[in-house]
Backbone bond lengths (Angstrom), bond angles and torsions (degrees), N, CA, C in turn:
res aa  C-N    CA-C-N  psi(-1)  N-CA   C-N-CA  omega(-1)  CA-C   N-CA-C  phi
1 F - - - 1.437 - - 1.522 111.47 -
2 A 1.316 116.45 -42.76 1.461 119.80 -178.01 1.522 111.27 -63.42
3 T 1.322 117.34 -40.24 1.460 119.06 -179.10 1.524 111.12 -68.84
4 E 1.318 117.34 -34.57 1.461 119.28 177.73 1.527 110.65 -68.88
5 T 1.322 116.80 -37.57 1.461 120.59 177.24 1.523 110.30 -65.49
6 L 1.335 116.05 -45.14 1.461 120.16 177.00 1.525 110.48 -58.81
7 D 1.305 116.51 -43.92 1.458 120.97 -179.31 1.525 110.94 -61.68
8 Y 1.313 116.74 -41.81 1.459 120.94 179.01 1.532 110.95 -63.51
9 I 1.335 115.82 -46.00 1.465 120.30 -177.63 1.521 111.11 -64.37
10 V 1.322 116.56 -44.96 1.462 120.11 -179.40 1.520 110.29 -66.80
11 D 1.315 117.75 -37.35 1.456 120.95 177.20 1.526 110.90 -61.73
12 E 1.326 116.10 -40.21 1.464 119.88 176.47 1.528 110.42 -64.88
13 G 1.338 117.02 -37.75 1.464 120.64 177.16 1.514 111.92 -62.34
14 V 1.323 116.63 -42.47 1.465 120.72 177.37 1.525 109.23 -64.78
15 Q 1.303 116.90 -39.12 1.468 120.69 178.89 1.529 110.22 -61.90
16 I 1.318 117.00 -41.15 1.462 120.84 179.41 1.528 110.91 -64.47
17 H 1.339 116.33 -40.87 1.461 120.41 -178.54 1.527 112.79 -77.50
18 G 1.296 117.49 -16.53 1.460 120.69 -179.92 1.520 110.74 66.80
19 G 1.306 117.37 -137.24 1.464 122.21 -178.92 1.514 113.08 -63.27
20 Y 1.337 116.60 -26.19 1.459 119.49 178.96 1.531 111.79 -69.03
21 G 1.308 116.97 -17.68 1.463 120.42 179.76 1.514 113.49 -65.70
22 F 1.325 117.79 -15.08 1.460 122.23 179.32 1.530 112.73 -101.37
23 M 1.303 116.96 -1.36 1.467 120.07 -178.12 1.517 109.81 -90.34
24 Q 1.321 116.79 137.88 1.465 121.61 -176.77 1.518 112.85 -65.15
25 E 1.295 119.37 -18.37 1.464 121.73 -179.92 1.530 112.10 -70.01
26 Y 1.317 116.98 -17.26 1.457 121.21 -178.74 1.529 109.96 -105.55
27 E 1.330 115.26 139.24 1.474 120.40 -176.91 1.523 113.07 -64.46
28 I 1.316 116.99 -26.68 1.465 119.50 -177.86 1.521 111.45 -64.15
29 E 1.327 117.33 -27.53 1.468 120.26 178.62 1.516 110.40 -62.48
30 R 1.331 116.60 -45.50 1.470 119.82 179.66 1.527 110.97 -67.84
31 A 1.325 116.92 -40.11 1.465 119.89 178.57 1.522 110.75 -61.21
32 Y 1.339 116.05 -39.73 1.462 120.50 178.77 1.528 110.66 -64.10
33 R 1.319 115.95 -44.35 1.471 121.32 179.57 1.536 110.35 -64.82
34 D 1.334 116.60 -43.97 1.463 120.69 -178.49 1.525 112.42 -68.48
35 S 1.325 116.60 -32.88 1.465 118.09 -178.88 1.523 111.04 -65.63
36 R 1.304 117.07 -34.27 1.473 120.11 178.89 1.517 111.06 -68.08
37 I 1.326 117.02 -43.18 1.469 119.60 -178.55 1.532 111.01 -69.89
38 N 1.340 117.23 -28.63 1.468 119.71 177.11 1.521 111.18 -62.48
39 R 1.319 117.15 -38.28 1.469 119.40 178.13 1.517 111.08 -65.54
40 I 1.325 117.28 -33.82 1.459 120.69 179.07 1.526 109.97 -72.30
41 F 1.331 117.48 -43.57 1.466 121.09 -179.62 1.526 111.65 -63.03
42 E 1.319 116.70 -40.94 1.462 120.66 -176.51 1.517 111.96 -69.92
43 G 1.281 117.58 -22.43 1.462 121.31 -174.63 1.503 107.69 105.60
44 T 1.291 116.41 146.51 1.453 117.23 -175.66 1.517 110.57 -66.08
45 N 1.299 114.80 137.14 1.461 120.79 -177.75 1.521 111.78 -64.79
46 E 1.309 116.76 -30.91 1.466 119.36 179.52 1.527 110.78 -65.49
47 I 1.332 116.59 -41.84 1.461 119.96 179.05 1.521 110.09 -66.23
48 N 1.338 116.75 -43.06 1.461 119.97 178.14 1.522 111.69 -60.79
49 R 1.327 117.01 -38.15 1.465 119.70 178.43 1.523 111.87 -65.13
50 L 1.310 116.85 -28.46 1.460 120.02 177.85 1.528 111.69 -81.20
51 L 1.321 117.77 -36.71 1.457 121.50 -175.06 1.524 113.93 -78.53
52 V 1.313 117.45 -41.70 1.465 120.96 -172.22 1.533 112.88 -61.09
53 P 1.334 120.20 -49.13 1.480 118.20 179.42 1.530 112.63 -60.62
54 G 1.314 117.15 -37.76 1.467 120.01 178.30 1.521 111.90 -64.37
55 M 1.329 116.30 -40.28 1.467 119.94 178.49 1.528 110.52 -64.50
56 Y 1.339 117.34 -41.18 1.462 120.30 178.33 1.525 111.06 -63.41
57 L 1.320 117.12 -42.54 1.462 119.50 -179.99 1.525 111.58 -65.75
58 K 1.325 118.27 -40.16 1.466 121.06 177.83 1.519 110.94 -61.71
59 K 1.341 116.36 -43.90 1.468 119.73 178.69 1.526 110.80 -64.55
60 A 1.326 116.35 -38.34 1.460 119.75 179.27 1.525 110.86 -66.11
61 M 1.332 117.37 -40.51 1.460 120.45 -179.53 1.530 111.48 -69.07
62 K 1.333 117.62 -29.11 1.464 121.28 177.00 1.522 112.03 -79.90
63 G 1.324 117.90 -11.64 1.458 121.47 -177.99 1.509 113.33 87.84
64 E 1.318 117.79 8.49 1.459 121.34 179.71 1.529 111.71 -81.58
65 L 1.312 116.46 -16.82 1.457 121.87 -178.00 1.525 107.81 -133.73
66 P 1.332 118.62 124.31 1.468 120.66 -175.71 1.527 113.32 -78.60
67 L 1.317 116.81 44.81 1.459 121.53 -177.05 1.528 111.77 -68.04
68 L 1.319 116.98 -45.23 1.469 119.90 -177.48 1.525 111.69 -66.76
69 Q 1.334 116.33 -38.78 1.464 119.52 178.85 1.526 110.97 -64.04
70 K 1.331 115.79 -42.96 1.467 119.82 179.76 1.529 110.45 -66.26
71 A 1.310 117.90 -37.68 1.468 121.07 178.03 1.522 110.70 -64.80
72 Q 1.337 116.99 -39.53 1.461 120.50 178.47 1.530 110.78 -67.33
73 Q 1.333 117.21 -40.48 1.462 120.24 177.43 1.521 111.15 -61.49
74 L 1.322 115.90 -42.82 1.458 120.27 179.50 1.527 110.87 -65.78
75 Q 1.332 116.43 -39.35 1.457 119.78 178.09 1.525 110.86 -62.89
76 E 1.336 117.68 -44.24 1.464 121.10 178.73 1.519 111.19 -61.91
77 E 1.323 116.04 -39.55 1.452 120.30 179.70 1.530 111.07 -66.67
78 L 1.329 116.69 -39.67 1.461 119.82 178.94 1.519 111.80 -68.09
79 I 1.318 116.59 -34.22 1.465 120.29 179.97 1.526 110.75 -68.23
80 M 1.327 117.04 -35.26 1.463 120.61 -179.17 1.533 111.10 -63.72
81 L 1.331 117.61 -36.03 1.460 123.45 -179.98 1.520 113.98 55.70
82 A 1.308 117.80 18.34 1.457 121.27 176.29 1.527 107.48 -103.29
83 P 1.321 117.53 109.43 1.463 118.96 -178.33 1.526 111.46 -67.59
84 E 1.288 114.27 148.91 1.463 121.83 179.35 1.524 109.14 -71.15
85 E 1.326 116.55 141.23 1.461 120.77 178.36 1.521 109.66 -73.86
86 V 1.312 114.93 134.72 1.458 120.84 179.08 1.518 107.73 -97.15
87 G 1.332 116.31 129.35 1.456 121.25 -179.63 1.521 112.60 -72.84
88 D 1.338 114.83 172.28 1.462 120.73 -179.32 1.519 112.63 -99.63
89 G 1.327 117.39 3.12 1.457 121.01 -177.43 1.519 112.78 -70.16
90 V 1.312 113.01 177.01 1.460 120.14 -179.92 1.526 109.47 -64.97
91 L 1.311 116.77 126.04 1.457 125.02 177.80 1.532 114.01 62.04
92 E 1.313 118.50 20.50 1.466 121.04 179.99 1.533 111.22 -66.10
93 Q 1.315 116.98 -41.26 1.465 119.49 179.70 1.529 110.39 -65.34
94 E 1.333 117.23 -39.21 1.456 121.00 178.96 1.525 110.92 -65.30
95 K 1.330 116.53 -40.94 1.472 120.51 178.12 1.531 110.24 -63.15
96 Y 1.314 116.37 -40.14 1.465 121.55 177.83 1.524 110.67 -61.81
97 L 1.322 116.47 -44.76 1.460 120.65 -179.56 1.526 111.47 -65.94
98 V 1.321 117.50 -39.00 1.466 120.85 178.78 1.524 110.36 -66.05
99 R 1.332 117.66 -42.73 1.473 120.70 177.92 1.522 110.93 -58.54
100 N 1.319 116.63 -44.10 1.468 119.77 -179.69 1.515 112.21 -71.46
101 A 1.309 117.03 -34.27 1.474 119.99 177.66 1.526 110.35 -65.05
102 K 1.323 117.11 -36.77 1.461 120.72 178.64 1.532 111.43 -65.50
103 K 1.322 116.26 -29.42 1.463 119.66 -179.22 1.523 111.88 -69.00
104 I 1.310 117.10 -32.01 1.465 119.19 -177.51 1.511 112.17 -95.94
105 A 1.308 118.66 -8.86 1.472 121.27 -177.92 1.499 112.11 -79.91
């Protein structure tokens, strides 16, 4: 993800500089060149996207990662359809939102 973000940002920088973005006198040229090699060094993002989910599932099936338990808890909570009561204390609504955001992340 980081390399794709870097690539996007540097590409926008080259776009802003126009033709000067390819000239060695400007720093954006080196950043553009380096951003491409960073994606190669890190490993192709497509391969990582294929490997990571499989590794998570293998760990979950071995019991090393509580993925299945968390999925079952979330399913039970969704079936109940009764939203949790939000308190009136300081930052209670924010804490509620963070807890729920963590469930979907």
